[in-house]
C-alpha positions, 0 to 999 in steps of 0.5 A: 357362439364361435369362442375361438377367436384370435389376432395375428399380426405383422410388422412390416418396414414399408406400407407396400408390404403389408398390403401385398400380405393383406391381398394375399389373406383376403384371396386366402378367403379371410374376409377385408372387414377381419383385417386391419392395417396400422400406421402412423396415420391411424390410431392403434387398436383397443382391446374391449372385453367380451361379454362373456369375458371374465377379465375386469372381474379378475382384476377387480377380485386381485387389486381387491385382495392386494388392497385387503392385505396392503390396508390391513398391514397398514392398520396393523403398522398404525395400531402398533405406533398408537401402543408404541405412543401409549394411546388407546382408542377406546379405555372401555374395550381395549382387545376390540379396537385393535380388530376394529382398526384392522377391520377398517383398514381391511375395508379402505383397502379392498374397496380402493384395491377394487377400484383400482381393478376397475380401471383401464390396464395399458400395456398389452397388444395395443401398446405393442402395436403404438410402439410400431406404428410410432417407430415408423412400422406398418402393422397389420392385425388379422382376427381368425375365428377358427383354427383354419384361419389362424394356420393361414393367416400365420403362414402368409406371415411367416413368409412374409416377414419372418416376424409375426406375433400370435395373440389370444384374445378368448 
């Protein structure tokens, strides 16, 4: 499977300019199926993770680790508050009880952090395109699968608008 995959986008003031660039890219050899025009009448692209992508896993691990740290800190603060109030959790094991409280805080924080990491993330390329089309611009997005296609697309868009954006999705 080809691992090289890019999205190159150009932002245009009107649809005619974007369609002109689109036709030049088709003439240059890019399939029409990998070129998309977005304007006020269309919806912005959404990023879908690939089957071999680890983005969701990385978000879960990162947010889970942050959740563990926050949960442990909150458990420690709760234990300090209980000690300051002269409240003992377990009379029989005053050394084990604080560790149990810290463990519960870390476990709950890790779980909630992992759940937050698995949720959808806003922003990035989709937000950029949404902002552009909401302000009346037309966005041409070209999906390229070779370095030659990327170079051709960059050159055509750069000559056309001098305002292109290259986003790696792999």
